[in-house]
PAZAPA-4460 file (N, C-alpha, C; in steps of 0.05 Angstrom, whole numbers, plus 32768, in hexadecimal, padded with zeros to 4 digits):
% residues 284
    n_x    n_y    n_z   ca_x   ca_y   ca_z    c_x    c_y    c_z   seq   type   mol
   800D   7FEA   8000   7FFD   8001   8001   8010   8017   8002     1      X     A
   802E   8018   7FF5   803B   8031   7FFF   8038   8042   7FEC     2      X     A
   8024   8039   7FD4   8024   804F   7FBE   8007   805A   7FC0     3      X     A
   7FF2   804E   7FD0   7FDC   805E   7FDE   7FE3   8075   7FF1     4      X     A
   7FF5   8068   8006   7FFC   8079   801D   800C   8091   800E     5      X     A
   801E   8092   7FFC   802D   80A6   7FF0   8013   80BB   7FEA     6      X     A
   8004   80AD   7FDB   7FEF   80BF   7FCA   7FDF   80D5   7FE1     7      X     A
   7FDD   80C6   7FF3   7FC8   80D3   8008   7FD2   80DE   8022     8      X     A
   7FEE   80D7   8027   7FF8   80E2   8043   7FF9   80F9   804B     9      X     A
   7FF7   8108   8030   7FF2   812A   8038   7FDB   8137   8031    10      X     A
   7FC8   811F   802C   7FAB   812E   8025   7F9C   8127   8044    11      X     A
   7F9E   811A   802D   7F8C   810D   8041   7F75   8106   8032    12      X     A
   7D02   80E0   80E8   7D17   80F4   80E0   7D16   8105   80F3    13      X     A
   7D24   8102   80FF   7D1B   811B   811A   7D35   811A   812F    14      X     A
   7D48   8108   812D   7D52   8100   8142   7D4F   80E7   814B    15      X     A
   7D69   80DC   8157   7D65   80C0   8160   7D52   80BC   8176    16      X     A
   7D49   80B1   8177   7D36   809F   818E   7D35   807E   8190    17      X     A
   7D51   807A   8193   7D56   8057   8192   7D5B   8058   81AF    18      X     A
   7D51   8035   81B5   7D59   802E   81C8   7D71   8012   81C1    19      X     A
   7D76   7FFF   81D9   7D82   7FF2   81CB   7D7C   7FE0   81BB    20      X     A
   7D5C   7FD5   81B7   7D54   7FC1   81AB   7D3E   7FD2   8190    21      X     A
   7D3C   7FE8   8194   7D21   7FF9   8184   7D24   8013   8184    22      X     A
   7D1E   8022   816C   7D1C   8039   816F   7D07   8045   8167    23      X     A
   7CFC   8064   815D   7CE2   8069   814E   7CED   8083   8142    24      X     A
   7CD9   8085   812C   7CDB   809B   811A   7CCA   80B1   8122    25      X     A
   7CC7   80CB   8119   7CB6   80DE   811F   7C9B   80D8   8110    26      X     A
   7C97   80CB   8103   7C7F   80BD   80FE   7C72   80A9   810F    27      X     A
   7C82   80A4   811A   7C71   808F   8130   7C7F   8071   8121    28      X     A
   7C87   806B   810E   7C97   8055   80FE   7CA1   8046   8112    29      X     A
   7CA3   802B   8112   7CB1   8025   8125   7CD1   8017   8114    30      X     A
   7CE0   8019   811F   7D00   8011   810A   7D0D   8008   811F    31      X     A
   7D12   7FE7   8113   7D1F   7FDD   8124   7D43   7FE1   8122    32      X     A
   7D4D   7FE2   813E   7D67   7FED   813F   7D7C   7FD3   8142    33      X     A
   7D92   7FCF   813A   7DA8   7FC4   8140   7DA7   7FA4   8133    34      X     A
   7D92   7FA3   8122   7D8F   7F90   8114   7D97   7F92   80F3    35      X     A
   7D90   7F7D   80E3   7D9B   7F82   80CA   7D7D   7F75   80B9    36      X     A
   7D6C   7F8B   80B8   7D52   7F84   80A8   7D5E   7F79   8085    37      X     A
   7D47   7F69   807E   7D51   7F63   8061   7D5B   7F73   804F    38      X     A
   7D4B   7F8E   8050   7D4D   7F99   8037   7D62   7FB4   8045    39      X     A
   7D70   7FAB   8056   7D89   7FC0   805B   7D9F   7FBF   8046    40      X     A
   7DAB   7FA6   8041   7DC0   7FA4   8031   7DB8   7FB0   8015    41      X     A
   7D9D   7FA7   8008   7D99   7FB4   7FF6   7D90   7FCD   7FF4    42      X     A
   7D8A   7FDB   8005   7D85   7FF9   8001   7D9A   8005   8000    43      X     A
   7DB6   7FFB   800D   7DCB   8009   8013   7DD9   8004   7FF1    44      X     A
   7DD8   7FEA   7FEA   7DE8   7FE4   7FCE   7DDD   7FF5   7FB7    45      X     A
   7DC1   7FF9   7FBC   7DB2   800C   7FA9   7DBB   8025   7FAB    46      X     A
   7DC4   8035   7FBA   7DCB   8055   7FBE   7DD6   805D   7FA9    47      X     A
   7DDF   8051   7F94   7DEE   8063   7F7B   7DD1   8066   7F68    48      X     A
   7DC8   8052   7F68   7DAE   804A   7F51   7DA0   8063   7F5A    49      X     A
   7D99   8068   7F74   7D82   807D   7F7B   7D95   809A   7F76    50      X     A
   7DA9   809B   7F79   7DB5   80B4   7F73   7DB4   80BB   7F57    51      X     A
   7DB8   80A9   7F45   7DB4   80AE   7F2A   7D98   80B0   7F20    52      X     A
   7D8A   80A5   7F29   7D66   80AF   7F22   7D64   80CD   7F35    53      X     A
   7D71   80D0   7F47   7D6B   80EA   7F52   7D6D   80FF   7F3F    54      X     A
   7D8D   80FA   7F2E   7D99   8110   7F1D   7DB2   811C   7F25    55      X     A
   7DA8   812A   7F39   7DBF   8143   7F45   7DC0   8147   7F5D    56      X     A
   7DD2   8158   7F70   7DD3   815E   7F85   7DE8   8174   7F8C    57      X     A
   7DEB   817E   7F9F   7DFC   818A   7FB0   7E07   8172   7FC3    58      X     A
   7E23   817B   7FC2   7E34   8170   7FCE   7E4F   817E   7FE5    59      X     A
   7E4B   816B   8000   7E66   8179   800A   7E77   8163   801B    60      X     A
   7E8D   8164   8015   7EA0   8153   8021   7EB3   815E   8031    61      X     A
   7EB9   8143   8042   7ED1   8147   8059   7EDE   8129   805D    62      X     A
   7EFB   8134   805C   7F0E   8117   8059   7F23   8121   806F    63      X     A
   7F24   810B   8083   7F35   810E   8099   7F47   80FC   8095    64      X     A
   7F62   8100   8099   7F7A   80F1   809C   7F88   80E7   80B6    65      X     A
   7F85   80D8   80BE   7F93   80D2   80D8   7FB0   80BA   80CF    66      X     A
   7FC5   80C2   80DC   7FE1   80B6   80D9   7FF0   80BC   80ED    67      X     A
   7FF9   80AD   80FF   800E   80B3   8111   8007   80CA   8129    68      X     A
   7FED   80CB   8130   7FE6   80E1   813E   7FDF   80FB   8131    69      X     A
   7FE5   80FC   8115   7FDF   8119   8109   7FC2   8112   80F4    70      X     A
   7FB7   8125   80F6   7F9E   812B   80EA   7F9A   8142   80DB    71      X     A
   7F8E   8139   80C3   7F8F   8152   80AA   7F72   814C   80A3    72      X     A
   7F60   8164   809B   7F4B   8168   8095   7F47   8171   807F    73      X     A
   7F3A   8166   8066   7F37   817A   804D   7F16   817E   804C    74      X     A
   7F0A   8190   8045   7EED   8197   8040   7EE5   819D   8024    75      X     A
   7ED2   8199   8019   7ECF   81A6   8003   7EA7   81A1   7FFF    76      X     A
   7EA1   81B6   7FEA   7E88   81B9   7FDE   7E88   81BA   7FC7    77      X     A
   7E72   81BC   7FB7   7E6B   81AF   7F9D   7E53   81A6   7F93    78      X     A
   7E4D   8199   7F7B   7E34   818F   7F6F   7E3F   8171   7F61    79      X     A
   7E28   8169   7F5B   7E32   814E   7F4F   7E19   8149   7F39    80      X     A
   7E1B   8143   7F25   7E05   8138   7F11   7E09   8118   7F0E    81      X     A
   7E00   810A   7F1F   7DFE   80E9   7F1C   7DF7   80DD   7F01    82      X     A
   7DE2   80E7   7EF4   7DDC   80DF   7EDC   7DF7   80E5   7EC5    83      X     A
   7DFB   80F9   7EC4   7E17   8100   7EB3   7E35   80F5   7EBB    84      X     A
   7E30   80EE   7ED9   7E47   80DE   7EE5   7E68   80F7   7EE4    85      X     A
   7E5E   8110   7EEF   7E71   8122   7EF0   7E6D   8136   7F02    86      X     A
   7E78   8145   7F15   7E74   815B   7F21   7E8D   8170   7F25    87      X     A
   7E8B   817F   7F3D   7E9D   8192   7F42   7E9E   8196   7F62    88      X     A
   7EBB   8194   7F6B   7EBC   8196   7F8A   7ED1   81B7   7F87    89      X     A
   7ECF   81C5   7FA3   7EE5   81D9   7FAF   7EEE   81CA   7FC4    90      X     A
   7F04   81C5   7FC3   7F0C   81B9   7FE0   7F1E   81CE   7FED    91      X     A
   7F1A   81D2   8006   7F2E   81E4   801C   7F40   81D4   8028    92      X     A
   7F5B   81DA   8026   7F70   81C7   802B   7F75   81D2   804C    93      X     A
   7F80   81C1   805D   7F8A   81CA   807B   7FA3   81DC   8073    94      X     A
   7FAD   81EB   8082   7FCA   81FC   807B   7FE2   81EC   807C    95      X     A
   7FE1   81D8   808B   7FF9   81C9   8087   7FF9   81B4   8072    96      X     A
   7FE6   81B1   8069   7FE0   819B   8053   7FEF   81A2   8039    97      X     A
   7FF5   81BC   8037   8007   81C2   801A   801C   81C8   802C    98      X     A
   8027   81C9   803E   8042   81D1   8049   8041   81F0   8048    99      X     A
   802A   81FA   804A   8027   8221   8047   8011   8229   805C   100      X     A
   8016   823D   8063   8005   824E   8074   7FE4   824B   806A   101      X     A
   7FE2   8251   8049   7FCD   8259   8040   7FD2   8247   8025   102      X     A
   7FBC   8239   801B   7FC0   822F   7FFD   7FA4   8234   7FED   103      X     A
   7FA2   823D   7FD9   7F8B   823E   7FCA   7F74   8227   7FCC   104      X     A
   7F60   8229   7FCF   7F4E   8212   7FCA   7F52   8202   7FAC   105      X     A
   7F4A   81E7   7FB5   7F53   81DC   7F90   7F36   81D2   7F8D   106      X     A
   7F37   81DB   7F73   7F21   81D0   7F5B   7F21   81B3   7F58   107      X     A
   7F10   81A5   7F59   7F0C   8186   7F4C   7EF8   8185   7F3C   108      X     A
   7EFE   8177   7F1E   7EE4   816D   7F0D   7EE3   8155   7F0F   109      X     A
   7ECE   8142   7F16   7ECF   812C   7F16   7EBE   8120   7F00   110      X     A
   7EC7   8109   7EF6   7EBE   80F9   7EDD   7EC9   80E2   7EE1   111      X     A
   7EB4   80CE   7ED2   7EBD   80AF   7ED0   7EDB   80AF   7ECB   112      X     A
   7EE9   80A7   7EDC   7F02   809D   7ECD   7F1E   80AD   7ED1   113      X     A
   7F12   80CD   7ED5   7F2C   80DF   7ED2   7F1B   80FA   7EEC   114      X     A
   7F36   8101   7EF1   7F35   811C   7F08   7F3F   8131   7EFB   115      X     A
   7F38   8145   7EFC   7F44   815E   7EF2   7F3F   8171   7F0B   116      X     A
   7F54   8179   7F15   7F66   818D   7F2F   7F6C   81A6   7F24   117      X     A
   7F68   81B6   7F2F   7F75   81DA   7F2D   7F81   81DC   7F49   118      X     A
   7F94   81EB   7F43   7FA7   81F2   7F5D   7FB0   81E0   7F6B   119      X     A
   7FB5   81D0   7F5E   7FC1   81B4   7F6C   7FDB   81A9   7F60   120      X     A
   7FF1   81A6   7F71   8009   81A0   7F64   801A   81B7   7F62   121      X     A
   8035   81AF   7F6F   8049   81C2   7F6D   8058   81C7   7F4A   122      X     A
   805C   81E1   7F45   8066   81E1   7F29   8051   81DC   7F18   123      X     A
   8039   81E4   7F1D   801E   81E4   7F0C   8016   8202   7F0A   124      X     A
   8013   820B   7EEF   8010   822A   7EEC   7FF3   8226   7EF6   125      X     A
   7FEE   8243   7F04   7FC8   824D   7F18   7FB9   8244   7EFC   126      X     A
   7FBB   8249   7EDB   7FA8   8240   7ED3   7FA6   8228   7EC7   127      X     A
   7FB5   8216   7EC9   7FB3   81FD   7EBE   7FA7   81E8   7ED3   128      X     A
   7F9B   81D5   7EC0   7F8F   81BD   7ED3   7FA6   81A7   7ED2   129      X     A
   7F9E   8193   7EE6   7FAB   817D   7EEB   7F9A   8162   7EE0   130      X     A
   7FA3   8155   7ECE   7F93   813D   7EC8   7F9D   8120   7ED5   131      X     A
   7F8A   8112   7EDC   7F91   80F9   7EEC   7F7F   80E5   7EE2   132      X     A
   7F8D   80CD   7EDC   7F76   80B4   7ECE   7F73   80A5   7EEE   133      X     A
   7F5C   80A6   7EFA   7F56   809D   7F0E   7F55   807A   7F0F   134      X     A
   7F4F   8073   7EFB   7F59   8054   7EF8   7F6E   804C   7EFF   135      X     A
   7F87   805E   7EF8   7F9F   8056   7EFE   7FAA   805C   7F1D   136      X     A
   7F9C   806E   7F2E   7FA2   8071   7F4D   7FA1   8055   7F57   137      X     A
   7FB3   8051   7F6C   7FB0   8037   7F73   7F9C   8038   7F8E   138      X     A
   7F8C   8053   7F89   7F75   8055   7F9C   7F5C   8055   7F90   139      X     A
   7F5C   8056   7F75   7F47   805E   7F6A   7F40   8082   7F69   140      X     A
   7F4B   808F   7F72   7F3C   80A3   7F7D   7F28   80A5   7F96   141      X     A
   7F30   8093   7FA2   7F19   8095   7FBA   7F22   80A5   7FD6   142      X     A
   7F3B   80AA   7FD2   7F49   80C0   7FE3   7F5B   80D0   7FD7   143      X     A
   7F6B   80CA   7FC5   7F7C   80DA   7FC0   7F74   80F6   7FB6   144      X     A
   7F63   80FE   7FAF   7F5B   8119   7FA4   7F4E   812D   7FBF   145      X     A
   7F53   811C   7FD4   7F46   812C   7FEB   7F2A   812A   7FEE   146      X     A
   7F21   811E   7FDD   7EFF   811C   7FE0   7EF5   8101   7FD0   147      X     A
   7EE3   80EC   7FDC   7EDE   80DF   7FCA   7EC6   80E7   7FB3   148      X     A
   7EC8   80D9   7F9F   7EB5   80E6   7F88   7E99   80D7   7F94   149      X     A
   7E85   80EB   7F99   7E6D   80DE   7FA3   7E5E   80C8   7F92   150      X     A
   7E60   80C9   7F7F   7E52   80AC   7F72   7E63   8096   7F74   151      X     A
   7E7C   809A   7F77   7E8F   807E   7F7B   7E89   8080   7F95   152      X     A
   7E88   808C   7FAA   7E87   8083   7FC8   7E65   8074   7FCB   153      X     A
   7E55   807A   7FB9   7E3F   806F   7FBF   7E3C   8053   7FAB   154      X     A
   7E54   804C   7F97   7E55   803B   7F88   7E61   8025   7F97   155      X     A
   7E73   802C   7FA8   7E81   8022   7FC2   7E73   800D   7FCF   156      X     A
   7E5B   801D   7FD4   7E46   800E   7FE6   7E37   7FF1   7FDC   157      X     A
   7E3C   7FF4   7FBE   7E33   7FD7   7FB4   7E43   7FC1   7FC0   158      X     A
   7E53   7FBD   7FD0   7E5E   7FA9   7FD9   7E5C   7FA0   7FF3   159      X     A
   7E48   7FB5   7FFB   7E3A   7FAF   801A   7E35   7F99   8027   160      X     A
   7E3D   7F95   8043   7E2C   7F7E   804B   7E35   7F7F   8067   161      X     A
   7E20   7F71   8073   7E18   7F6F   8095   7E12   7F90   809F   162      X     A
   7E02   7F93   808B   7DF6   7FB5   8095   7DE0   7FB3   80A7   163      X     A
   7DDE   7FC0   80BA   7DCB   7FBF   80CF   7DC1   7FD9   80D0   164      X     A
   7DA8   7FDE   80D5   7DA0   7FF9   80E3   7DA4   8003   80FA   165      X     A
   7DB0   801E   80F4   7DBA   802C   8112   7DA0   803A   811D   166      X     A
   7D92   8049   8111   7D7D   805A   8118   7D6B   806C   8109   167      X     A
   7D5A   8078   8111   7D52   808C   80FB   7D61   80AE   8108   168      X     A
   7D67   80BD   80F1   7D71   80D6   80FB   7D69   80E9   80E6   169      X     A
   7D78   80FF   80EA   7D73   8115   80D5   7D89   8121   80C9   170      X     A
   7D90   8124   80AF   7DA2   812F   80A5   7D99   8143   808C   171      X     A
   7DA3   8160   809A   7D97   8173   8084   7D7B   8179   8083   172      X     A
   7D6C   8172   809B   7D50   8178   809E   7D43   8160   8090   173      X     A
   7D51   814D   8081   7D42   812C   8077   7D43   811B   8090   174      X     A
   7D2F   810B   8091   7D33   80EF   809E   7D42   80DB   8091   175      X     A
   7D51   80D1   80A6   7D61   80BD   808F   7D61   80A6   80A2   176      X     A
   7D66   808D   8095   7D6D   806F   80A5   7D8B   8074   80A6   177      X     A
   7D94   8071   80BE   7DB6   8070   80C0   7DBB   8052   80BD   178      X     A
   7DD1   8047   80A4   7DD5   802A   80A7   7DF3   802B   80B3   179      X     A
   7DFD   8019   80B4   7E1E   8010   80BA   7E21   7FF6   80B1   180      X     A
   7E3B   7FF8   80A5   7E46   7FDA   809E   7E5A   7FDB   808D   181      X     A
   7E63   7FC8   8080   7E81   7FCB   8075   7E79   7FC2   8056   182      X     A
   7E86   7FCF   804C   7E8E   7FC3   802A   7EAA   7FBA   801D   183      X     A
   7EAA   7FAD   8010   7EC0   7FA4   8002   7EC3   7FAF   7FE5   184      X     A
   7EDF   7FB8   7FE5   7EE4   7FCF   7FCC   7EE6   7FBA   7FB7   185      X     A
   7EEC   7FA0   7FB8   7EF2   7F8C   7FA3   7ED5   7F82   7F99   186      X     A
   7EC3   7F7F   7FAF   7EA9   7F74   7FAB   7E98   7F88   7F9B   187      X     A
   7E9C   7FA1   7FA0   7E8A   7FBB   7F96   7E97   7FC2   7F7B   188      X     A
   7EB6   7FC1   7F77   7EBC   7FBE   7F58   7EAD   7FAA   7F44   189      X     A
   7EA6   7F93   7F4B   7EA2   7F80   7F3C   7E82   7F7E   7F35   190      X     A
   7E70   7F92   7F46   7E56   7F95   7F4D   7E4A   7FB1   7F3F   191      X     A
   7E5E   7FC8   7F3D   7E5C   7FDF   7F3B   7E52   7FE7   7F1E   192      X     A
   7E48   8004   7F17   7E43   800E   7EFE   7E5F   800B   7EF0   193      X     A
   7E55   8009   7ED6   7E75   8008   7EBE   7E89   8020   7EC5   194      X     A
   7E7B   8037   7EC5   7E8B   804E   7ECA   7E9B   8051   7EE4   195      X     A
   7E97   8045   7EF6   7E9F   8042   7F10   7EB7   802D   7F12   196      X     A
   7EB8   8018   7F03   7EC1   7FFF   7F03   7EDE   8004   7F05   197      X     A
   7EE6   8012   7EF5   7F08   8013   7EEE   7F0E   8021   7F06   198      X     A
   7F06   8034   7F10   7F0F   8042   7F2D   7F16   802E   7F46   199      X     A
   7EFB   8022   7F46   7EFD   800F   7F5F   7F0E   7FF0   7F60   200      X     A
   7F0A   7FF3   7F47   7F1F   7FD7   7F3A   7F3E   7FE2   7F48   201      X     A
   7F46   7FF4   7F43   7F63   8001   7F44   7F61   7FFC   7F69   202      X     A
   7F4D   800B   7F70   7F4D   800B   7F91   7F50   7FEE   7F94   203      X     A
   7F44   7FDD   7F91   7F40   7FBF   7F9B   7F55   7FB6   7F97   204      X     A
   7F6A   7FBA   7F82   7F83   7FB2   7F83   7F9E   7FC0   7F8E   205      X     A
   7F93   7FDF   7F9F   7FA7   7FEC   7FA9   7FA7   7FF0   7FC6   206      X     A
   7F8E   7FEB   7FCD   7F8A   7FED   7FEF   7F92   7FCC   7FF9   207      X     A
   7FA7   7FCE   800E   7FA6   7FB3   801C   7F92   7FA9   802A   208      X     A
   7F7C   7FBB   8032   7F6E   7FBA   8041   7F4A   7FBF   8034   209      X     A
   7F3E   7FAC   8026   7F29   7FB0   8018   7F10   7FB5   8023   210      X     A
   7F11   7FB0   8041   7EFA   7FB1   804F   7EF4   7FCD   8052   211      X     A
   7EDD   7FDC   8052   7ED9   7FFA   805E   7EBE   8000   8068   212      X     A
   7EC6   8000   8082   7EAF   8009   8094   7E9E   801B   808D   213      X     A
   7E81   801E   808B   7E73   8038   8085   7E59   803E   8095   214      X     A
   7E55   8056   808E   7E3D   8060   809B   7E2C   806B   808C   215      X     A
   7E13   8062   807E   7E08   8072   806F   7DEA   807A   8075   216      X     A
   7DE1   808D   8063   7DC7   809A   8075   7DB7   809B   805D   217      X     A
   7DA3   8093   805B   7D99   808C   804A   7D74   8097   804D   218      X     A
   7D6B   80AD   803A   7D4B   80B2   8045   7D35   80A4   803A   219      X     A
   7D1C   80AA   803C   7D07   8098   803B   7D09   8090   801B   220      X     A
   7D12   809E   8004   7D0F   809C   7FE9   7D22   808F   7FE7   221      X     A
   7D38   8088   7FF7   7D50   8076   7FF1   7D67   8087   7FE9   222      X     A
   7D68   809F   7FE5   7D80   80B2   7FDF   7D95   80B0   7FF3   223      X     A
   7DAB   80B0   7FF2   7DC3   80B1   8002   7DC9   80CA   8009   224      X     A
   7DBD   80CF   801E   7DC7   80EF   802A   7DE0   80F4   8035   225      X     A
   7DEA   80DC   8041   7E09   80E5   804C   7E17   80C6   8047   226      X     A
   7E2A   80C1   8046   7E41   80AA   804A   7E5B   80B4   8055   227      X     A
   7E5D   80A1   806D   7E78   80A4   807B   7E8E   8081   8071   228      X     A
   7E9F   8085   8064   7EAC   8075   8063   7ECC   8073   806D   229      X     A
   7ED6   805A   807B   7EF1   805F   8087   7F03   804A   807B   230      X     A
   7F14   8054   8069   7F2D   804A   805C   7F47   8047   806E   231      X     A
   7F51   802D   806D   7F66   802C   807C   7F7F   8018   8076   232      X     A
   7F97   8027   806E   7FAB   8016   8060   7FC5   801A   8070   233      X     A
   7FD9   8013   806A   7FFB   800F   807C   8007   8026   806A   234      X     A
   8015   8035   8076   8029   804E   806B   8040   803B   806C   235      X     A
   804F   8042   8053   8066   802F   804C   807D   8032   8061   236      X     A
   8081   8048   8070   8092   804E   8083   80A9   805E   8073   237      X     A
   80BF   805E   8083   80D8   806E   807A   80E7   805F   8065   238      X     A
   80EF   8065   8052   80FD   8056   803E   811C   8048   8052   239      X     A
   811C   802E   8049   8134   8023   804E   8128   8012   8068   240      X     A
   8114   800E   806D   8108   8000   8081   8110   8006   809E   241      X     A
   811A   801E   80A6   811D   802A   80BF   810C   802A   80D5   242      X     A
   80EA   8030   80C6   80D3   802C   80D7   80BF   801E   80C9   243      X     A
   80AE   800F   80DB   809C   7FFF   80D0   8086   8013   80C4   244      X     A
   8076   8003   80BA   805E   8010   80A9   804A   801E   80C2   245      X     A
   803C   802D   80BC   8026   803A   80D0   800D   8036   80C3   246      X     A
   7FF7   803B   80D1   7FD9   8036   80CD   7FD4   8053   80C0   247      X     A
   7FC6   8054   80A7   7FC2   8070   80A3   7FA0   8063   80A1   248      X     A
   7F91   807E   80A8   7F74   8078   80A8   7F6A   8091   809E   249      X     A
   7F54   808D   8087   7F49   809E   8077   7F2A   80A5   8081   250      X     A
   7F22   80B3   808A   7EFD   80B8   808B   7EF5   80CB   8078   251      X     A
   7EE0   80BF   8065   7EE0   80D1   8052   7EC2   80D5   8057   252      X     A
   7EB0   80F0   805A   7E99   80F1   8057   7E8B   80FF   8048   253      X     A
   7E7C   80FA   8036   7E6B   8106   8020   7E4F   8107   802D   254      X     A
   7E45   8126   8021   7E24   812B   802A   7E1D   812F   800F   255      X     A
   7DFE   812B   800A   7DF1   8138   7FF1   7DDB   8140   7FFA   256      X     A
   7DD6   8158   7FF2   7DBC   8166   7FF8   7DB8   8174   7FDD   257      X     A
   7D9C   8182   7FE2   7D8E   8197   7FC8   7D94   817F   7FAA   258      X     A
   7D82   8170   7FB5   7D83   815C   7F99   7D6F   8168   7F87   259      X     A
   7D7C   816A   7F65   7D6E   8171   7F57   7D81   8191   7F50   260      X     A
   7D95   819F   7F62   7DA3   81AE   7F5A   7DAE   81A9   7F3E   261      X     A
   7DB3   81C5   7F31   7DBE   81C9   7F1B   7DD8   81C5   7F1C   262      X     A
   7DE4   81B7   7F05   7E06   81B4   7F08   7E11   81B3   7EEF   263      X     A
   7E29   81CA   7EEA   7E31   81CA   7ED5   7E4C   81CA   7ED5   264      X     A
   7E56   81B7   7EC6   7E78   81AD   7EC5   7E82   81AF   7EA7   265      X     A
   7E96   81C7   7EA9   7EA2   81CA   7E8C   7EBA   81BB   7E97   266      X     A
   7EC4   81A7   7E83   7EE4   8198   7E85   7EF5   81B0   7E77   267      X     A
   7F0C   81B0   7E7C   7F24   81C0   7E72   7F2B   81B7   7E59   268      X     A
   7F30   81C4   7E46   7F35   81C6   7E2E   7F57   81B6   7E2D   269      X     A
   7F5E   81AA   7E1D   7F78   819B   7E1E   7F90   81AA   7E1F   270      X     A
   7F8B   81C1   7E17   7FA1   81D5   7E1A   7FA7   81DE   7E33   271      X     A
   7F88   81DD   7E45   7F8C   81E1   7E63   7F98   81D1   7E73   272      X     A
   7FA4   81BD   7E6A   7FB0   81A8   7E7C   7FC8   81A3   7E77   273      X     A
   7FD4   81AB   7E91   7FEE   81A7   7E94   7FFB   8191   7E8C   274      X     A
   8011   818D   7E83   801D   8173   7E77   8039   8172   7E87   275      X     A
   8043   8189   7E8E   8062   817C   7E97   8062   8175   7EB3   276      X     A
   8077   8174   7EC1   8081   8169   7EDD   8070   816A   7EEC   277      X     A
   805E   815E   7EFE   8053   8166   7F1A   805E   8155   7F2C   278      X     A
   8067   816C   7F43   8078   8164   7F59   805F   8150   7F68   279      X     A
   8046   815C   7F72   8037   8151   7F7E   801E   815A   7F78   280      X     A
   8010   8147   7F6C   7FF3   8149   7F5D   7FDC   8142   7F71   281      X     A
   7FE2   8126   7F7A   7FD4   8113   7F85   7FDD   811A   7FA2   282      X     A
   7FC1   8118   7FB6   7FC1   8123   7FD1   7FCB   8140   7FD7   283      X     A
   7FB5   814F   7FE2   7FB5   816A   7FE0   7FDA   8170   7FF3   284      X     A
***
């Protein structure tokens, strides 16, 4: 997992009313908590399909990287067109993630199999974009870009198993069911839609730990309102074997809201893409 760690080391309804055995919703509907209802796995696995049917939404992201007692958090906002499978994010980096007191926000354009970044990478002119083939990244861009592609995050849930209902909560004013379980990257790669398959297959081969614990929050229409996924891998340690590998944990949280919001993504012209040497393009 040395490749993934190098890419990410710098990056990085109505409230709960549950008891130990049961909960309740604001409508008085009984909600069985702590068990695995028959449709829980299916509801979570179909989250990506529900997003595509919804069309689009606004998005907020948070990615926290923890390694050796150090934590870095990158936040982002934007929008995503699930039908066209493209979107845009504006990421705000913590001061020390770029090795400077301040760093301009990073603009990312997300498309199937590709990531375009502006204000990313030493030596890249301010008016140029960096293009990355996400199917060639060892993590499939699940964490490299500082934010997980919203649709790929949902596609990753296709490998979910052992899903249980935690309770009924409220996310952005919407009544949601909170599910918890574990998904497997390799399994998701084989059952995902074609546009996401290349990135997930790359991640399945790049991560040494392919099991990803998650919390998913689905509303009454089956729409994914929030998903939190925990990725763990081993840092390669110091060259020459002077130190043992250390565990790196990345917690990626993606929230979806304002469904149906207009999304406009204009991809850079070929002449606007930087083709020179990039000191660091992957990993904020």
